[in-house]
N, C-alpha and C positions, 0 to 999 in steps of 0.2 A: 340577466344572470340568474342561474338556478339557485334555489335555496341552499343546496349543498355547497356550491361555489361561494355563496355569501358567507356561510358558516365557516368555510375553510379560511377565508380571508380575515375573518373577525376572531378566529380562535386565539385565546390567550397563550402566551408562551413565555419561557424564561431562558435566556441565552447567556450562560456563564462560560467564558472562554478566555484562556490565557495562552495564546499561540506563541510560537517562536518568532523572533525578529526575522522579517522576510527581506532578503536582498535579491534583486533580479537585475540582469543585464549582461550583455556580452563582456567577457573578461572580468566579471565582478569578483572572481576569486583573487584578482590582484590585490584586493583589500582584505584577504583572509586574516592576515596578522592583526589588523586593527579590529576586525570582528571578534577574534579570540580575546584581544585585550579588553574590548568593551564588556566582556562577560567575565572579567577578572582572571583570565588565563595568561600565563607567561610562557609556558612551554607545552606544545600540543603533540600528542601521539596521533599520527595518521593511521586509521584503521580501514583496510580495504582488502579486496581479493587479489589473488596472484596475477590474474590477467590484467586488471586495471593497474595494479602495482608495477607491471612491466610496460605499460603504455605511456610512452614519453609525452604524447600529446595531452595526456591528462595530468600526469604527475609533475611534469616540469612547471606548468602554471601554478599547481598547488604548492609546490615547494618554494617557488619564487614568491608567491603571495604570502606565505607564512614567514619567509625570511628567517631572522634569528629566533623566531618563536617556534620553529620546527624542532621538536625533540627527537623524533625517530619515525620510521615507517614500519608498521606491522601489516604485512601483506599476506595474511593467512586465513581470511574468512572464506567460507564456502556456503552454498545454498542450504546446507544442513543446519546452520545457525547453532552450532554445537557449544555447549557449556565449556567443553574442553578447549575450544578455540579461544573463548573469552578468558579462561584461566591462563593460557599461553600469552594472550595480550596483556594480562595483568602483570606478568613478569617483565614484559617489554616496557610497560608504563612505569613501573617502579625503577627499572634499570636506567631508563632515560630521564628520570627525575621530572616526569611530566605532571601537569596539573590540569590539563584539558584534553579533549578528544576531538579530532576531526574525522568524521566518517565520509568516505568517498566511494561512490558506486551505487549499488541497488539496495533494496530493502534488507537483504541478508547482512550486509556490512553494517547497516545502521542498527539492526537488532543485536548483533554481536557487540557493537559499541555501547548500546544501552545496558546489556548484561555486564559488560566491563565496568561501566560507571557504578553499577550496584556493587560489584565485587570490590571496587576501590573504596567505597564508603562503608562496607561491612567490616566487622571485626572478627567474623567467623572464618575458619579455614575452609579450603575447597571441599574437603570431605563432608563437612556439616552442610555446606550449601547444596552439594549434590544429593545428600540424604533428604533434605527438605524438598527438592525438586521431585525426587522419586515418590515421596510420601504424599505430596500435595498437588503436584503438577504446576507449581508456581514457585516464585522466589519472593520473599518478603523484602521490601525496600526500606532501608534504614531511615530513621528520623533525621539523621544528619544530612548535611548538604552533599549533593552529588557533584562530581566534576562536570563542568559545562561541556555540552556536545554541540559542535557546529557541523551540520550535515551538508554535503555537497552531492546531490543526486546526479547520476549520469544515465538513468533509465526513466521510463514513464509510468512506473508501477504505482506511484502515488503513495509511498509509505513514509513520507517525510514529516508530515504534520500530525503525528500520532503520539499518544502516551502509552502505547503498548509495544510489546516485543515478543516474538516467538523464540523458543529455546528448546533444544533437544539434548539428550545425553545418552551415552551407552558405555558399558564397562571398558570398551576398547580405546576410548578417547579421553576419559576422565574418571575420577574416583566415585563411581556409583556402582551399586550392586545389580541393577537391572536397567534396561533401556526405557526411556521415557520421552514423551513429547508434551510440551506445555507452553505456558506463556506468562507474561508479567503485565500488569496494568497499574499505572500510578501517574498522577499529574507530573511528578518529578521527572518522568521519562520523556516528556516533551522536549525536543532539542531547544537549546538556547537560541539558536539561529539556524536558518537554512539559506544557503547561497545557490540560487538557480541561475546557472550560467549556460545559455544555449550553445555556446561554442564547445563546451565539454560534452553536452548531450549529443552533439553532432559527431563526436568521435566514436560513439558506441555503434557496434555493427548493426546493420539494418534489421537482421533477423531478431536480435535481442530487443531492439526498440519495439519492433512490431509485436513481439510476444508480451512485453511488459505493458504496451499501450492499452490493451483491452482491460487490464486490471485497473488502471487509472481511469479510463473512460467510464467503466461501470460504477466507479465510486460516485461520479457525478450523477449518474442515472438513479442510483439507489438513494442518494441524499434527498432527491425530490419526493420520492414516495415513502420514505421511512416514517415510521410511527412518530418519531420525535423531530420531524422536519420543522424548520422555522423560516420566517420571511428572510432572515439574514442568509441562511444557507440556500434558500430558494434562489436568491439573487446571484450569489457567487457560483452555484452549481450550473444555473442556466447559462450564464456567460461563459463559464469554463467549458461546458459541453459544446457550445457553439464554436468556440475557438478550436477545441480538440477535433471535432468532426471535420471542420474545414482543413485543418492542418494534416490530419491523418489521411484524408482522401487525396490530398496533394502528395503527401509522402508516399502513399500507395501507388500513385501514378509515376513515381520515380523522381519527383522534384527534390532537389538537394540544396535549395537556396537558403540564405540566412533567414528569410521570412518564414519558411516552414519551421525551422527549429525554434525561432523566437515565438511563433504562434503556438507551437506545441508546449513550450515551456511555460508561457503565460497561462494557457489553459490548464496545465497541470497544477499550478499554484492555486487557481480558483476552485477547481473541483474538490480540493482537499480542505479548503478553509472551513473550519467548524465541524468537520466530520468526526473528530475525536475529542470528546469533552468529558469532564469529570462525571457527568450524568450518564455517559454511554456514547456509543458510536451510531452513525447513521447507516452503516453497512447492514445489508439485509439479505433477501432471498438469493440473489445471484451469487453473492460471496459465500453463502452457506453451501450452495451447490459446488462452488469452486473448492471449498475445504473438503467436502465429502468425496470429491473425485480425486483430490491430490494427496490426501493424507495416507492413503493405502496404495495408490498407484503412481507409477513413474510418469506423471503427466505434468507438464509445465502449467503454472497457474493461468497465464494468459491464454493458452490454448484451451484450457477447460472453460474459461469465460467465453471465448469465441464460439465454442460449440454449443454451450447451454443457454447463453443469454437470450437469444431470440425466442427460444422455446419457453424459457422461464417467464419472459415478459408476456408472451401469448397467453400462458396460463393465468398470470396475474390479472391481465386486462379482462379475461373471461369471467373472473370472480369479483373484482373490485374496480373502482375507477382508476386507481393507480396514478392519479394526477397526470393523466395522458395529455391533457391540454397544455400543461406547462412543458412537458417533454417535447410535444410537437412544436411549441414555440421555440424551444432551444434548438431544435433541428431544422427550423425553417419550413415546417410542413403543416402549419396551423390551418391553412386554407383547404386541406384535403377533406373529403367527405367522411373518412374514417380515421380519426387521429391515432387510435390505437394501432391499427394496421400500418399506418405510416411510420410510427415510432419503431415497431418491430422491423420493418423493412430498412429503416435508416441504420439501425444497429447491425443488422445482417450485412448491409452494404459496406460498413466500416470494416467488419471482420473479413469480408471478401477482398476488399481493397488491400488489406494487409497480408493477403495470401495465407491466412491462418486456416486451420482445419475447420470444417463446418459440420462434420459428422463424428459421432462418438466412436464409430467403428473404425475410423481412420487414425485414431490415436492409441497410445499404449494405456488403455483404461479398462474398465470392467466389461465383462460380457453380460448379455441380458440376464443370465442366470444369477449374476451377482447384484442385480439392481435392488432387490429387497434390502440387502445389507447396506448398500450405498444410501438408499432412501432413509434408513434409520440413522445413519451418520449425519445426513443433511438435516433431518428433523431435530437432532440433538445438538446441532451447532448453536452456539450462543447468539449468533447474529439473527437467528430466526425470531428472536424476541422483538426485533425491530420491524417485522413485517407490517404492511399497512393495516390499519384497523379494518376488521371484517374478513381478512384473509386468514383462514385456519387450515393450513395444508394437512392432509393425511398422508400416510405412507403410500396409499394408492395414487394420490395426486402426484407425489414426487416421482413415483415409478412411471407414471404416464408421461411426465416431462422427459425423463431419461429415455423412454421408448421413442418419443418424437425426435429426440436428439440422435438416436442410434442411426 
């Protein structure tokens, strides 16, 4: 063992984590009513998007599982995560006499559900909330208790075990004077429970799952090399990555068995465990690239990850160790002569198996002339603070990664 590896294994750490209650299993949503009750909810408003809201294969089990604890269904969320949508949901929450929230779908629905929870608990009117978002880029979370949120993910984006939420606003959809994009972070925003039902994940269109999968997959990768990695998250991320890689390659080959969806769902649970804590997140370089590419351009987050992840990792391994041995172990390539190259190849192979884009020129993103501006956005992203020790990217470095991805 090298001195560096010995120091890594002996490094002191503090792991403070208060996660959601985790429920996994085929048809586990049959117990949604009891899960809501376990967190002191008597009537739950279901918050979801219009497509999921019209999908009987998802909504019938949800409504049956809630039984008489179903207050109403609000099927109005969009990928924009609008404050105006949460304000509309607030009206539905109050009209239905709800006291709990069940989020169904992807990360956008959960983000809206979290903003809704903040609105329920605040005593301010929507105009004051909107003014705060425009002025500060965030929303203050009241000291009072928020209504419990039970999340039921149907994608693989891995946005379920977090205490953050994105939010946007514009004058056309809510009472604000100018358009704004921001976020909220508070331990109270961690869902009270998450129900991972592989049968519901299997109802999601393959193209949606493929796009979301790279986002979730990269969470596990970044958790291993993040500045605040711990042995706890090492263990869960490595096992989660192993499951996700195996399941995604089979999924990419067209396999539609129960085993595939169960493997993917279990992997999704594990790569998220401990990534969002009061002291910060383990997300890092790749997610900063994803944010820089999608905040200004009409590019899906998973596609951005698929394009840039291999090149970002190649750059990272050229500058620092990046815990390449742990990643190679997770991908089953530890016996290769060059672990770093094997990791990059493994990640590229997953993206290719999912038929996701592999070149920046093939997506609706920036042209090379715009790379300097994108690089500045990547460098200013808050997740860059979690880059591995010793990695100090410059604008030229970021542009070189974008050039390689082009």
